[in-house]
GUKE-16423 format. One record per residue (C-alpha): residue in one letter; chain; x, y, z. Coordinates in nm, 3 decimals. Example, Ala and Ser with C-alpha at 12.3 -4.5 7.8 and 13.67 -1.06 7.14 Angstrom:
2
@type=A; mol=A; xx=1.230; yy=-0.450; zz=0.780 $
@type=S; mol=A; xx=1.367; yy=-0.106; zz=0.714 $
***
This chain:
204
@type=M; mol=A; xx=0.090; yy=-0.670; zz=0.694 $
@type=P; mol=A; xx=-0.079; yy=-0.653; zz=0.389 $
@type=T; mol=A; xx=0.075; yy=-0.323; zz=0.185 $
@type=I; mol=A; xx=-0.020; yy=-0.097; zz=-0.111 $
@type=P; mol=A; xx=0.185; yy=-0.135; zz=-0.391 $
@type=S; mol=A; xx=0.334; yy=0.207; zz=-0.501 $
@type=T; mol=A; xx=0.238; yy=0.152; zz=-0.880 $
@type=S; mol=A; xx=-0.008; yy=0.417; zz=-0.964 $
@type=P; mol=A; xx=-0.300; yy=0.504; zz=-1.016 $
@type=R; mol=A; xx=-0.436; yy=0.267; zz=-0.810 $
@type=N; mol=A; xx=-0.762; yy=0.069; zz=-0.838 $
@type=L; mol=A; xx=-0.959; yy=0.018; zz=-0.510 $
@type=T; mol=A; xx=-1.256; yy=-0.157; zz=-0.447 $
@type=V; mol=A; xx=-1.539; yy=-0.005; zz=-0.186 $
@type=A; mol=A; xx=-1.793; yy=-0.137; zz=-0.022 $
@type=V; mol=A; xx=-2.153; yy=0.029; zz=0.152 $
@type=T; mol=A; xx=-2.347; yy=-0.177; zz=0.361 $
@type=G; mol=A; xx=-2.620; yy=-0.176; zz=0.645 $
@type=A; mol=A; xx=-2.438; yy=0.081; zz=0.930 $
@type=S; mol=A; xx=-2.535; yy=0.424; zz=0.956 $
@type=G; mol=A; xx=-2.322; yy=0.665; zz=0.854 $
@type=S; mol=A; xx=-2.428; yy=0.736; zz=0.433 $
@type=I; mol=A; xx=-2.232; yy=1.087; zz=0.506 $
@type=L; mol=A; xx=-1.922; yy=0.928; zz=0.465 $
@type=V; mol=A; xx=-1.959; yy=0.712; zz=0.181 $
@type=K; mol=A; xx=-2.012; yy=1.023; zz=-0.013 $
@type=H; mol=A; xx=-1.734; yy=1.226; zz=0.123 $
@type=L; mol=A; xx=-1.473; yy=0.900; zz=-0.048 $
@type=L; mol=A; xx=-1.680; yy=0.892; zz=-0.374 $
@type=E; mol=A; xx=-1.598; yy=1.275; zz=-0.351 $
@type=K; mol=A; xx=-1.231; yy=1.223; zz=-0.269 $
@type=L; mol=A; xx=-1.139; yy=0.937; zz=-0.465 $
@type=E; mol=A; xx=-1.376; yy=1.092; zz=-0.767 $
@type=A; mol=A; xx=-1.091; yy=1.382; zz=-0.760 $
@type=D; mol=A; xx=-0.754; yy=1.197; zz=-0.667 $
@type=D; mol=A; xx=-0.545; yy=1.170; zz=-1.007 $
@type=R; mol=A; xx=-0.356; yy=0.857; zz=-0.779 $
@type=V; mol=A; xx=-0.679; yy=0.626; zz=-0.787 $
@type=G; mol=A; xx=-0.726; yy=0.474; zz=-1.138 $
@type=T; mol=A; xx=-1.053; yy=0.285; zz=-1.114 $
@type=V; mol=A; xx=-1.350; yy=0.269; zz=-0.809 $
@type=N; mol=A; xx=-1.545; yy=-0.120; zz=-0.799 $
@type=L; mol=A; xx=-1.882; yy=0.021; zz=-0.645 $
@type=I; mol=A; xx=-2.037; yy=-0.252; zz=-0.439 $
@type=L; mol=A; xx=-2.306; yy=-0.145; zz=-0.181 $
@type=S; mol=A; xx=-2.620; yy=-0.424; zz=-0.115 $
@type=D; mol=A; xx=-2.960; yy=-0.346; zz=0.002 $
@type=S; mol=A; xx=-2.965; yy=-0.267; zz=0.366 $
@type=G; mol=A; xx=-2.668; yy=0.049; zz=0.193 $
@type=M; mol=A; xx=-2.925; yy=0.114; zz=-0.018 $
@type=R; mol=A; xx=-3.178; yy=0.181; zz=0.252 $
@type=V; mol=A; xx=-3.014; yy=0.314; zz=0.468 $
@type=M; mol=A; xx=-2.872; yy=0.585; zz=0.221 $
@type=A; mol=A; xx=-3.227; yy=0.707; zz=0.114 $
@type=E; mol=A; xx=-3.304; yy=0.740; zz=0.478 $
@type=E; mol=A; xx=-2.941; yy=0.952; zz=0.560 $
@type=L; mol=A; xx=-2.916; yy=1.099; zz=0.252 $
@type=Q; mol=A; xx=-3.243; yy=1.112; zz=0.091 $
@type=V; mol=A; xx=-3.048; yy=0.969; zz=-0.238 $
@type=S; mol=A; xx=-3.256; yy=0.655; zz=-0.345 $
@type=G; mol=A; xx=-3.199; yy=0.389; zz=-0.604 $
@type=R; mol=A; xx=-2.909; yy=0.251; zz=-0.837 $
@type=N; mol=A; xx=-3.017; yy=0.440; zz=-1.117 $
@type=E; mol=A; xx=-2.767; yy=0.744; zz=-1.193 $
@type=L; mol=A; xx=-2.670; yy=0.643; zz=-0.783 $
@type=L; mol=A; xx=-2.337; yy=0.839; zz=-0.845 $
@type=K; mol=A; xx=-2.465; yy=1.143; zz=-1.090 $
@type=K; mol=A; xx=-2.690; yy=1.191; zz=-0.746 $
@type=L; mol=A; xx=-2.408; yy=1.182; zz=-0.477 $
@type=L; mol=A; xx=-2.143; yy=1.321; zz=-0.695 $
@type=G; mol=A; xx=-2.335; yy=1.611; zz=-0.883 $
@type=R; mol=A; xx=-2.192; yy=1.439; zz=-1.164 $
@type=P; mol=A; xx=-2.140; yy=1.108; zz=-1.381 $
@type=S; mol=A; xx=-1.819; yy=0.951; zz=-1.251 $
@type=Q; mol=A; xx=-1.542; yy=0.891; zz=-1.496 $
@type=K; mol=A; xx=-1.348; yy=0.612; zz=-1.262 $
@type=I; mol=A; xx=-1.592; yy=0.444; zz=-1.055 $
@type=Q; mol=A; xx=-1.780; yy=0.197; zz=-1.187 $
@type=Q; mol=A; xx=-2.084; yy=-0.007; zz=-0.937 $
@type=Q; mol=A; xx=-2.147; yy=-0.380; zz=-0.969 $
@type=N; mol=A; xx=-2.460; yy=-0.574; zz=-0.827 $
@type=N; mol=A; xx=-2.338; yy=-0.727; zz=-0.496 $
@type=S; mol=A; xx=-2.530; yy=-1.062; zz=-0.624 $
@type=D; mol=A; xx=-2.286; yy=-1.102; zz=-0.890 $
@type=I; mol=A; xx=-2.065; yy=-1.312; zz=-0.733 $
@type=G; mol=A; xx=-1.887; yy=-1.379; zz=-1.187 $
@type=A; mol=A; xx=-1.776; yy=-1.017; zz=-1.093 $
@type=N; mol=A; xx=-1.416; yy=-0.879; zz=-1.199 $
@type=V; mol=A; xx=-1.303; yy=-0.838; zz=-0.843 $
@type=A; mol=A; xx=-1.463; yy=-1.138; zz=-0.728 $
@type=S; mol=A; xx=-1.099; yy=-1.312; zz=-0.815 $
@type=G; mol=A; xx=-0.795; yy=-1.263; zz=-0.718 $
@type=S; mol=A; xx=-0.647; yy=-1.318; zz=-1.076 $
@type=Y; mol=A; xx=-0.818; yy=-0.857; zz=-1.089 $
@type=P; mol=A; xx=-0.575; yy=-0.619; zz=-0.936 $
@type=T; mol=A; xx=-0.732; yy=-0.499; zz=-0.679 $
@type=D; mol=A; xx=-0.495; yy=-0.308; zz=-0.428 $
@type=A; mol=A; xx=-0.679; yy=-0.262; zz=-0.168 $
@type=M; mol=A; xx=-1.109; yy=-0.272; zz=0.003 $
@type=I; mol=A; xx=-1.273; yy=-0.023; zz=0.198 $
@type=V; mol=A; xx=-1.564; yy=-0.159; zz=0.411 $
@type=L; mol=A; xx=-1.724; yy=0.165; zz=0.493 $
@type=P; mol=A; xx=-1.971; yy=0.160; zz=0.706 $
@type=C; mol=A; xx=-1.882; yy=-0.210; zz=0.757 $
@type=S; mol=A; xx=-2.219; yy=-0.339; zz=1.004 $
@type=M; mol=A; xx=-2.178; yy=-0.614; zz=1.156 $
@type=G; mol=A; xx=-2.347; yy=-0.847; zz=0.964 $
@type=T; mol=A; xx=-2.141; yy=-0.789; zz=0.678 $
@type=L; mol=A; xx=-1.854; yy=-0.820; zz=0.976 $
@type=A; mol=A; xx=-1.939; yy=-1.222; zz=1.075 $
@type=R; mol=A; xx=-2.012; yy=-1.329; zz=0.730 $
@type=I; mol=A; xx=-1.601; yy=-1.217; zz=0.616 $
@type=A; mol=A; xx=-1.428; yy=-1.237; zz=0.952 $
@type=N; mol=A; xx=-1.630; yy=-1.648; zz=0.917 $
@type=G; mol=A; xx=-1.582; yy=-1.729; zz=0.554 $
@type=M; mol=A; xx=-1.917; yy=-1.681; zz=0.453 $
@type=A; mol=A; xx=-1.853; yy=-1.567; zz=0.052 $
@type=I; mol=A; xx=-2.254; yy=-1.606; zz=-0.056 $
@type=Q; mol=A; xx=-2.254; yy=-1.215; zz=-0.240 $
@type=L; mol=A; xx=-2.043; yy=-1.040; zz=-0.372 $
@type=I; mol=A; xx=-1.937; yy=-0.792; zz=-0.083 $
@type=E; mol=A; xx=-1.772; yy=-1.061; zz=0.158 $
@type=R; mol=A; xx=-1.600; yy=-1.240; zz=-0.189 $
@type=A; mol=A; xx=-1.428; yy=-0.915; zz=-0.257 $
@type=A; mol=A; xx=-1.321; yy=-0.939; zz=0.061 $
@type=D; mol=A; xx=-1.221; yy=-1.302; zz=0.119 $
@type=V; mol=A; xx=-1.028; yy=-1.207; zz=-0.216 $
@type=C; mol=A; xx=-0.836; yy=-0.943; zz=-0.053 $
@type=L; mol=A; xx=-0.737; yy=-1.152; zz=0.276 $
@type=K; mol=A; xx=-0.657; yy=-1.469; zz=0.074 $
@type=E; mol=A; xx=-0.433; yy=-1.252; zz=-0.188 $
@type=R; mol=A; xx=-0.315; yy=-1.031; zz=0.110 $
@type=R; mol=A; xx=-0.415; yy=-0.772; zz=0.019 $
@type=P; mol=A; xx=-0.497; yy=-0.447; zz=0.267 $
@type=L; mol=A; xx=-0.866; yy=-0.447; zz=0.377 $
@type=L; mol=A; xx=-1.058; yy=-0.176; zz=0.566 $
@type=L; mol=A; xx=-1.332; yy=-0.313; zz=0.773 $
@type=C; mol=A; xx=-1.508; yy=0.076; zz=0.950 $
@type=V; mol=A; xx=-1.749; yy=-0.097; zz=1.143 $
@type=R; mol=A; xx=-2.044; yy=0.118; zz=1.291 $
@type=E; mol=A; xx=-2.172; yy=0.010; zz=1.616 $
@type=T; mol=A; xx=-2.160; yy=0.073; zz=1.961 $
@type=P; mol=A; xx=-2.171; yy=-0.157; zz=2.246 $
@type=F; mol=A; xx=-2.016; yy=-0.406; zz=2.097 $
@type=N; mol=A; xx=-2.140; yy=-0.714; zz=2.240 $
@type=R; mol=A; xx=-1.878; yy=-1.041; zz=2.268 $
@type=I; mol=A; xx=-1.988; yy=-1.172; zz=1.974 $
@type=H; mol=A; xx=-1.893; yy=-0.827; zz=1.769 $
@type=L; mol=A; xx=-1.602; yy=-0.839; zz=1.913 $
@type=R; mol=A; xx=-1.472; yy=-1.226; zz=1.876 $
@type=N; mol=A; xx=-1.570; yy=-1.098; zz=1.534 $
@type=M; mol=A; xx=-1.346; yy=-0.850; zz=1.479 $
@type=T; mol=A; xx=-1.004; yy=-1.029; zz=1.645 $
@type=L; mol=A; xx=-1.117; yy=-1.334; zz=1.370 $
@type=A; mol=A; xx=-1.153; yy=-1.026; zz=1.103 $
@type=A; mol=A; xx=-0.783; yy=-0.911; zz=1.236 $
@type=E; mol=A; xx=-0.606; yy=-1.200; zz=1.210 $
@type=A; mol=A; xx=-0.711; yy=-1.297; zz=0.879 $
@type=G; mol=A; xx=-0.510; yy=-0.954; zz=0.813 $
@type=A; mol=A; xx=-0.807; yy=-0.755; zz=0.769 $
@type=T; mol=A; xx=-0.784; yy=-0.324; zz=0.913 $
@type=I; mol=A; xx=-1.058; yy=-0.293; zz=1.154 $
@type=F; mol=A; xx=-1.116; yy=0.064; zz=1.154 $
@type=P; mol=A; xx=-1.402; yy=0.203; zz=1.340 $
@type=V; mol=A; xx=-1.652; yy=0.465; zz=1.321 $
@type=I; mol=A; xx=-1.506; yy=0.653; zz=1.554 $
@type=P; mol=A; xx=-1.507; yy=1.118; zz=1.497 $
@type=A; mol=A; xx=-1.239; yy=1.336; zz=1.559 $
@type=F; mol=A; xx=-1.330; yy=1.645; zz=1.751 $
@type=Y; mol=A; xx=-1.006; yy=1.777; zz=1.844 $
@type=F; mol=A; xx=-0.971; yy=1.959; zz=1.555 $
@type=R; mol=A; xx=-1.283; yy=2.178; zz=1.679 $
@type=P; mol=A; xx=-1.516; yy=2.030; zz=1.288 $
@type=A; mol=A; xx=-1.801; yy=2.348; zz=1.312 $
@type=S; mol=A; xx=-2.049; yy=2.049; zz=1.084 $
@type=T; mol=A; xx=-2.077; yy=1.678; zz=1.070 $
@type=D; mol=A; xx=-1.925; yy=1.758; zz=0.668 $
@type=E; mol=A; xx=-1.610; yy=1.806; zz=0.835 $
@type=I; mol=A; xx=-1.613; yy=1.484; zz=1.088 $
@type=A; mol=A; xx=-1.715; yy=1.319; zz=0.771 $
@type=R; mol=A; xx=-1.440; yy=1.454; zz=0.566 $
@type=E; mol=A; xx=-1.137; yy=1.466; zz=0.826 $
@type=F; mol=A; xx=-1.257; yy=1.053; zz=0.917 $
@type=V; mol=A; xx=-1.210; yy=0.955; zz=0.479 $
@type=N; mol=A; xx=-0.855; yy=1.123; zz=0.464 $
@type=R; mol=A; xx=-0.766; yy=0.929; zz=0.799 $
@type=V; mol=A; xx=-0.893; yy=0.602; zz=0.605 $
@type=L; mol=A; xx=-0.734; yy=0.701; zz=0.283 $
@type=A; mol=A; xx=-0.353; yy=0.785; zz=0.492 $
@type=H; mol=A; xx=-0.334; yy=0.478; zz=0.584 $
@type=L; mol=A; xx=-0.349; yy=0.300; zz=0.207 $
@type=G; mol=A; xx=-0.139; yy=0.541; zz=0.128 $
@type=L; mol=A; xx=-0.361; yy=0.817; zz=0.056 $
@type=A; mol=A; xx=-0.302; yy=1.104; zz=0.240 $
@type=Q; mol=A; xx=-0.543; yy=1.413; zz=0.134 $
@type=A; mol=A; xx=-0.379; yy=1.770; zz=0.092 $
@type=D; mol=A; xx=-0.671; yy=1.907; zz=0.361 $
@type=A; mol=A; xx=-0.623; yy=1.658; zz=0.635 $
@type=Y; mol=A; xx=-0.559; yy=1.800; zz=0.966 $
@type=Q; mol=A; xx=-0.281; yy=1.749; zz=1.103 $
@type=W; mol=A; xx=-0.232; yy=1.821; zz=1.497 $
@type=K; mol=A; xx=0.080; yy=2.019; zz=1.612 $
@type=A; mol=A; xx=0.169; yy=2.031; zz=1.906 $
@type=E; mol=A; xx=0.045; yy=2.391; zz=2.134 $
***
């Protein structure tokens, strides 16, 4: 199984595609920006991902996007153009430690699972698979049809981790922000970046 190197700071790739869940992206970027163990984040947004973000967060336009999401300019997150197939993360020689696709649409899943690296998101994911680096696909759809299930199986067999956007309720969240924050905590813990505010189950 792929593992993240223990060296720090880590270099991560985050891709945002056209499924619902923009609130998760906001919390993920906030966590990564604040985490001293993370040195660089390459952020790739598809056109569909941007459209969903505009609908769900009322955040539009790529200019100053991070300032709009974080409330300030970012020191470590750099945006990449999804059409730039020659970007750094498109090469296996670039030292990416892991990649998170959040949310991962079924179309993106299909292209990754079948090796169709047409744009940068799929190419960066393909690089992670061929270099045996962790790739988390936070798929977001319901219900799944057989094509979705087959593509998830193909991606998992190739080395990806299927990490569905399924919220937890056992910690009694009081808001959608708490639900989103805890899901992001689970994602980061899976990559060895446990967060101090993550909920830990304690049996009574």
